[in-house]
C-alpha positions in Angstrom: -55.7 8.7 44.3 -52.3 8.0 42.6 -51.8 5.7 40.0 -49.8 3.4 42.6 -52.8 3.4 44.7 -55.1 2.5 41.6 -52.9 -0.4 40.7 -53.0 -1.8 44.3 -56.5 -1.4 44.4 -57.0 -3.2 41.1 -54.7 -5.8 42.2 -56.5 -6.4 45.3 -60.0 -6.5 43.6 -58.5 -9.2 41.3 -57.1 -11.1 44.3 -60.4 -11.2 45.7 -62.4 -12.1 42.8 -60.1 -14.6 41.0 -57.5 -15.7 43.6 -53.8 -15.4 43.5 -53.6 -16.8 39.9 -55.6 -13.8 38.7 -53.1 -11.2 40.0 -51.3 -10.5 36.9 -49.6 -7.5 35.7 -51.5 -7.7 32.3 -54.9 -8.4 34.3 -53.9 -5.0 36.2 -53.0 -3.2 33.2 -56.1 -4.4 31.3 -58.5 -3.3 33.8 -56.6 0.3 34.2 -56.7 0.5 30.3 -53.0 1.0 30.0 -50.0 -1.1 28.6 -48.6 -3.7 31.2 -45.1 -2.1 31.0 -46.4 1.2 32.4 -47.0 -0.2 35.4 -43.6 -0.5 36.3 -43.2 3.2 36.3 -45.4 2.9 39.6 -44.7 -0.6 41.1 -41.1 -2.2 40.7 -42.1 -5.9 40.5 -44.7 -8.3 41.7 -43.1 -8.6 45.0 -43.7 -5.0 45.7 -47.1 -5.0 44.7 -47.6 -8.1 47.2 -45.9 -6.0 49.8 -48.2 -3.3 49.1 -51.0 -5.4 49.4 -50.1 -6.7 52.4 -49.4 -3.4 54.0 -52.9 -2.0 52.9 -54.3 -4.9 54.7 -52.4 -4.2 57.9 -53.5 -0.5 57.8 -57.0 -1.5 57.4 -57.0 -4.1 60.3 -55.4 -1.5 62.5 -58.3 0.9 61.8 -60.6 -2.0 62.5 -58.9 -2.8 65.9 -58.9 1.0 66.7 -62.4 1.4 65.8 -63.3 -1.9 67.9 -61.9 -0.5 71.2 -62.9 3.1 71.2 -65.0 3.7 74.4 -64.7 0.4 75.8 -62.8 -0.7 79.0 -62.1 -4.3 77.7 -60.2 -3.9 74.5 -59.5 -7.7 74.4 -63.1 -8.4 74.3 -64.2 -5.9 71.9 -61.4 -6.9 69.6 
């Protein structure tokens, strides 16, 4: 897993556990046991982190939808 993926995963865990206010670069760095400025080698800023979290959510949603409609004749009902 890349460091960027680790950062996004930690951010998501913090979001789910502590809400939006709990997602800080310092909290992410502390969880990864690195210094906060090191995060910016992998994520440009908090906006890019938010975009990565949203993209991860869409990817998971697409996977869930695909699984729901596999082997069904009525995809709308399956979803």
